[in-house]
Backbone as CSV, one residue per row, in Angstrom:
resi,resn,N_x,N_y,N_z,CA_x,CA_y,CA_z,C_x,C_y,C_z
1,MET,-56.501,8.216,-12.117,-56.508,7.470,-13.445,-56.944,8.645,-14.651
2,ASN,-56.060,8.639,-15.434,-56.246,9.702,-16.666,-57.332,9.070,-17.533
3,PRO,-58.378,9.464,-17.856,-59.395,8.885,-18.813,-59.052,8.919,-20.009
4,SER,-58.032,9.476,-20.511,-57.445,9.612,-21.911,-56.482,8.674,-22.262
5,ARG,-56.167,7.939,-21.229,-54.977,7.010,-21.395,-55.731,5.676,-21.157
6,ILE,-55.347,4.814,-22.175,-55.997,3.353,-22.352,-54.857,2.491,-22.102
7,SER,-55.130,1.619,-21.116,-53.978,0.557,-20.559,-54.244,-0.651,-21.255
8,VAL,-53.064,-1.389,-21.374,-52.945,-2.684,-21.853,-54.210,-3.458,-21.416
9,GLU,-54.471,-3.385,-20.130,-55.631,-4.316,-19.583,-56.747,-3.816,-20.283
10,ASP,-57.267,-2.692,-20.385,-58.286,-2.213,-21.091,-58.436,-2.666,-22.484
11,VAL,-57.407,-2.671,-23.184,-57.360,-3.296,-24.641,-57.600,-4.619,-24.664
12,ALA,-57.084,-5.574,-23.667,-57.190,-6.840,-23.562,-58.736,-7.174,-23.010
13,VAL,-59.428,-6.410,-22.406,-60.779,-6.543,-21.965,-61.535,-6.337,-23.108
14,ALA,-61.399,-5.201,-24.001,-62.279,-4.956,-25.033,-61.978,-6.038,-26.237
15,SER,-60.771,-6.377,-26.278,-60.651,-7.635,-27.378,-61.412,-8.821,-27.076
16,ALA,-61.394,-9.058,-25.614,-62.093,-10.378,-25.002,-63.698,-10.315,-25.406
17,LEU,-64.088,-9.001,-25.065,-65.692,-8.660,-25.405,-65.918,-8.877,-26.752
18,ARG,-64.960,-8.331,-27.588,-65.439,-8.525,-29.078,-65.302,-10.055,-29.351
19,ALA,-64.461,-10.794,-28.926,-64.399,-12.199,-29.399,-65.592,-12.916,-28.954
20,ARG,-66.061,-12.512,-27.466,-67.354,-13.321,-27.009,-68.610,-12.880,-27.675
21,VAL,-68.578,-11.664,-28.423,-69.800,-11.589,-29.170,-69.648,-12.279,-30.466
22,GLY,-68.496,-12.268,-30.977,-68.404,-13.079,-32.265,-68.630,-14.495,-32.177
23,ALA,-68.435,-15.077,-31.092,-68.651,-16.533,-30.833,-70.122,-16.623,-30.548
24,ARG,-70.806,-15.734,-29.763,-72.348,-15.789,-29.457,-72.890,-15.700,-30.911
25,LEU,-72.435,-14.791,-31.569,-73.118,-14.642,-32.978,-73.092,-16.215,-33.735
26,VAL,-71.923,-16.611,-33.721,-71.644,-17.897,-34.574,-72.578,-18.915,-33.796
27,ARG,-72.799,-19.038,-32.409,-73.814,-20.038,-31.752,-75.054,-19.868,-32.073
28,LEU,-75.548,-18.494,-32.240,-76.920,-18.182,-32.420,-77.299,-18.487,-33.791
29,ARG,-76.310,-18.127,-34.721,-76.534,-18.353,-36.136,-76.501,-19.900,-36.534
30,GLN,-75.748,-20.642,-36.033,-75.756,-22.246,-35.931,-77.160,-22.769,-35.486
31,ARG,-77.605,-22.489,-34.244,-78.814,-22.784,-33.773,-79.920,-22.461,-34.608
32,ALA,-79.896,-21.329,-35.217,-81.042,-21.152,-36.231,-80.850,-21.776,-37.532
33,ARG,-79.704,-22.590,-37.667,-79.343,-23.453,-38.905,-79.103,-22.580,-40.062
34,LEU,-78.528,-21.459,-39.958,-78.322,-20.424,-40.932,-76.774,-20.329,-41.336
35,SER,-76.409,-20.370,-42.568,-75.143,-20.105,-43.014,-74.795,-18.634,-42.983
36,GLN,-73.651,-18.255,-42.941,-73.462,-16.635,-42.953,-74.161,-15.822,-44.058
37,ARG,-74.275,-16.699,-45.386,-74.798,-16.043,-46.526,-76.450,-16.045,-46.203
38,ASP,-76.807,-17.089,-45.609,-78.537,-16.950,-45.105,-78.759,-15.890,-44.191
39,LEU,-77.675,-15.685,-43.245,-78.045,-14.651,-42.263,-77.920,-13.294,-42.895
40,SER,-77.001,-13.198,-43.894,-76.953,-11.986,-44.471,-78.151,-11.587,-45.290
41,ARG,-78.689,-12.615,-45.988,-79.841,-12.360,-46.886,-80.856,-12.006,-46.000
42,GLU,-81.050,-12.581,-44.877,-82.259,-12.443,-44.120,-82.169,-11.023,-43.402
43,SER,-81.026,-10.732,-42.866,-81.006,-9.809,-41.947,-80.528,-8.191,-42.707
44,GLY,-80.149,-8.475,-44.068,-79.764,-7.122,-44.748,-78.382,-6.669,-44.557
45,VAL,-77.761,-7.544,-43.439,-76.351,-7.108,-43.128,-75.165,-7.862,-44.201
46,SER,-74.365,-7.276,-44.723,-73.347,-7.864,-45.668,-72.539,-9.019,-45.040
47,ILE,-72.231,-9.966,-45.749,-71.722,-11.252,-45.389,-70.387,-10.857,-44.812
48,VAL,-69.738,-9.910,-45.443,-68.390,-9.437,-44.898,-68.430,-8.844,-43.489
49,SER,-69.547,-7.992,-43.276,-69.822,-7.724,-41.946,-69.883,-8.633,-40.982
50,ILE,-70.841,-9.774,-41.339,-70.890,-11.017,-40.357,-69.569,-11.793,-40.064
51,TRP,-68.985,-11.773,-41.285,-67.556,-12.561,-41.118,-66.712,-11.735,-40.098
52,ARG,-66.645,-10.429,-40.387,-65.826,-9.769,-39.405,-66.251,-9.694,-38.003
53,ILE,-67.475,-9.906,-37.744,-67.816,-10.030,-36.331,-67.449,-11.281,-35.871
54,GLU,-67.664,-12.239,-36.666,-67.589,-13.759,-36.193,-66.012,-14.066,-35.909
55,ALA,-65.214,-13.667,-37.124,-63.773,-14.095,-37.178,-62.929,-13.123,-36.847
56,LYS,-63.188,-11.685,-36.913,-62.019,-10.613,-36.581,-62.452,-10.156,-35.220
57,GLY,-63.557,-10.301,-34.749,-64.033,-9.730,-33.434,-64.405,-8.144,-33.669
58,THR,-64.859,-7.801,-34.866,-65.216,-6.559,-35.099,-66.518,-6.203,-34.416
59,TRP,-66.685,-5.026,-33.671,-67.909,-4.671,-32.916,-68.835,-4.223,-33.838
60,PRO,-70.161,-4.849,-33.673,-71.197,-4.246,-34.766,-71.659,-2.928,-34.210
61,SER,-72.222,-2.332,-35.191,-72.915,-0.919,-35.016,-74.276,-1.433,-34.221
62,ALA,-74.905,-0.306,-33.677,-76.165,-0.635,-33.124,-77.390,-1.185,-33.976
63,GLU,-77.260,-0.519,-35.339,-77.941,-0.817,-36.402,-77.869,-2.678,-36.789
64,VAL,-76.601,-2.837,-37.092,-76.365,-4.058,-37.258,-76.506,-5.032,-36.209
65,ALA,-76.384,-4.775,-35.059,-76.602,-5.674,-33.898,-78.214,-5.997,-33.861
66,VAL,-79.023,-4.886,-34.249,-80.463,-4.992,-34.081,-80.783,-5.873,-35.188
67,ALA,-80.515,-5.493,-36.454,-80.730,-6.479,-37.511,-80.388,-7.815,-37.284
68,LEU,-79.327,-8.124,-36.889,-78.753,-9.552,-36.722,-79.734,-10.363,-35.610
69,ALA,-79.814,-9.444,-34.559,-80.758,-10.046,-33.303,-81.996,-10.384,-33.820
70,ARG,-82.723,-9.330,-34.511,-84.078,-9.649,-34.952,-84.190,-10.834,-35.729
71,THR,-83.305,-10.948,-36.715,-83.162,-12.172,-37.504,-82.949,-13.493,-36.937
72,LEU,-82.133,-13.398,-35.914,-81.900,-14.626,-34.879,-82.896,-14.886,-33.728
73,GLN,-83.981,-14.173,-33.779,-85.008,-14.119,-32.882,-84.434,-13.939,-31.416
74,THR,-83.777,-12.798,-31.098,-82.978,-12.613,-29.894,-83.131,-11.093,-29.805
75,THR,-82.577,-10.615,-28.703,-82.280,-8.990,-28.685,-80.961,-8.751,-28.718
76,ALA,-80.730,-7.424,-29.331,-79.374,-6.846,-29.341,-78.807,-7.074,-28.089
77,GLU,-79.253,-6.802,-26.921,-78.710,-6.805,-25.582,-78.167,-8.299,-25.238
78,ARG,-78.799,-9.325,-25.705,-78.235,-10.666,-25.488,-77.192,-10.919,-26.415
79,LEU,-77.178,-10.375,-27.788,-76.117,-10.585,-28.655,-74.952,-9.918,-28.076
80,LEU,-75.020,-8.639,-27.651,-73.788,-7.955,-27.199,-73.270,-8.400,-25.732
81,LYS,-74.136,-8.944,-24.908,-73.929,-9.312,-23.631,-72.558,-9.952,-23.297
């Protein structure tokens, strides 16, 4: 297998992982009874970034994951798992 080639299956797996992280963020945010705006204010992460993670499946940077996780009283590992 050539590591420089990305298969369709690899892309599908990555997309599914990003979608799961977005869905997990929505669940954790809703459990904390926070709107996207509230989470943005409390975490220091822009509301656009939060929306992109939740709705578009954008993968958060390590710094963003840690800030969101702290605000939601969880770990970045749990958020990204």
